[in-house]
C-alpha positions as CSV (number, residue, x, y, z in Angstrom):
1,M,128.7,158.2,112.9
2,K,129.4,154.6,113.6
3,L,132.7,152.8,114.2
4,H,133.1,149.2,113.0
5,P,136.4,147.4,113.6
6,M,137.8,145.5,110.6
7,L,140.0,142.4,110.7
8,M,142.1,141.6,107.7
9,F,143.2,137.9,107.5
10,K,145.7,136.1,105.3
11,G,143.4,133.6,103.6
12,N,141.8,132.2,106.7
13,A,138.9,134.6,107.4
14,A,136.3,131.8,106.7
15,D,137.9,129.6,109.4
16,A,137.9,132.6,111.8
17,L,134.2,133.3,111.0
18,E,133.3,129.7,111.8
19,H,135.5,129.8,115.0
20,Y,133.9,133.0,116.3
21,T,130.3,131.9,115.7
22,S,131.1,128.7,117.6
23,A,132.7,130.7,120.4
24,M,129.9,133.2,120.7
25,P,126.6,131.5,119.7
26,A,124.7,134.9,119.6
27,A,127.0,136.0,116.8
28,K,125.9,135.6,113.2
29,V,127.5,136.1,109.8
30,T,125.8,138.5,107.4
31,D,126.6,139.9,104.0
32,K,129.4,137.3,103.3
33,R,131.0,137.6,99.8
34,E,133.6,135.1,98.7
35,R,136.0,135.3,95.8
36,E,136.3,132.5,93.3
37,D,139.2,131.0,95.2
38,G,137.1,130.7,98.4
39,T,138.7,133.6,100.3
40,I,136.5,136.2,101.9
41,E,136.1,139.4,100.0
42,S,134.0,140.8,102.9
43,A,131.8,139.5,105.7
44,N,130.1,141.1,108.7
45,L,130.0,139.3,112.0
46,M,127.2,140.7,114.1
47,F,127.1,140.6,117.9
48,G,123.7,142.1,118.6
49,E,124.0,145.7,117.5
50,N,127.8,145.5,117.1
51,Q,129.4,144.8,113.8
52,L,132.8,143.3,113.1
53,L,134.0,143.5,109.4
54,M,136.2,140.7,108.2
55,I,138.2,140.2,105.0
56,D,141.0,138.2,103.5
57,S,143.6,140.4,102.0
58,P,143.9,139.7,98.2
59,I,147.7,140.5,98.4
60,D,150.3,139.2,100.8
61,Q,150.8,141.7,103.6
62,P,154.0,142.0,105.7
63,F,152.0,142.5,108.9
64,D,149.7,140.6,111.2
65,F,147.6,141.2,114.3
66,T,149.0,142.5,117.5
67,P,147.8,142.2,121.2
68,S,148.2,146.0,121.5
69,F,144.8,146.1,119.8
70,S,142.0,144.1,121.4
71,L,138.3,143.4,120.9
72,F,136.9,144.1,124.3
73,V,133.6,142.3,124.8
74,F,131.3,143.0,127.7
75,F,129.1,140.0,128.6
76,D,125.8,139.9,130.5
77,D,126.3,136.4,131.9
78,P,129.2,134.3,133.1
79,V,128.2,131.2,131.1
80,S,128.5,133.0,127.8
81,L,131.8,134.5,128.8
82,D,133.2,131.2,130.0
83,L,132.2,129.5,126.7
84,A,133.9,132.3,124.7
85,Y,137.0,132.1,126.8
86,E,137.3,128.4,126.5
87,R,136.8,128.3,122.7
88,L,138.8,131.4,121.8
89,S,141.8,130.3,123.9
90,K,141.9,126.9,122.3
91,G,144.9,126.9,120.0
92,G,145.8,130.4,121.1
93,Q,147.6,132.1,124.0
94,V,146.2,133.1,127.3
95,M,147.3,136.7,128.2
96,M,145.4,136.9,131.5
97,K,143.7,133.9,133.1
98,L,140.0,133.9,133.5
99,G,139.1,135.0,137.0
100,E,137.9,137.8,139.3
101,Y,139.8,141.0,139.2
102,D,139.5,144.4,141.0
103,F,138.0,145.9,137.8
104,A,135.7,143.0,136.8
105,K,133.5,140.3,138.3
106,R,135.0,137.9,135.7
107,Y,137.6,138.7,133.1
108,G,140.0,136.9,130.7
109,W,142.3,138.0,127.9
110,V,143.3,135.7,125.1
111,C,145.0,135.9,121.7
112,D,143.1,133.3,119.6
113,Q,144.6,130.9,117.1
114,F,144.4,133.6,114.4
115,G,146.4,136.1,116.5
116,V,143.3,138.3,117.3
117,S,143.3,139.7,120.8
118,W,140.1,139.3,122.8
119,Q,139.4,140.8,126.3
120,L,136.3,139.2,127.8
121,C,134.6,140.9,130.7
122,L,131.7,140.5,133.0
123,P,131.6,143.9,134.7
124,Q,131.1,144.5,138.4
125,A,127.5,145.2,139.4
126,E,126.8,148.9,139.6
């Protein structure tokens, strides 16, 4: 069994894909299918072995993203984390400032410009 989170956008999934690949250079888009109007029917955003599914809803939905659900990303190095934090927070909202916390060597929480919540963490050394 595998679990793959899916994000449903309201016509701006292509912009989100571009934004996320610039924020996390190791990320790559695979299996992208567009509708005739340019919206995303489906796309996979790969982070190593991790897959994030993304679509544009073909109908107007009465709901949006909420910070009560986050994508929690563990980083191996502080440089990649800092880059992701800087780019994801641009145009978004900082929920917790980037810094050292009791539970992490480096951590920051942002809601990006699309409303998606990201918790970015460099774990304490074991």
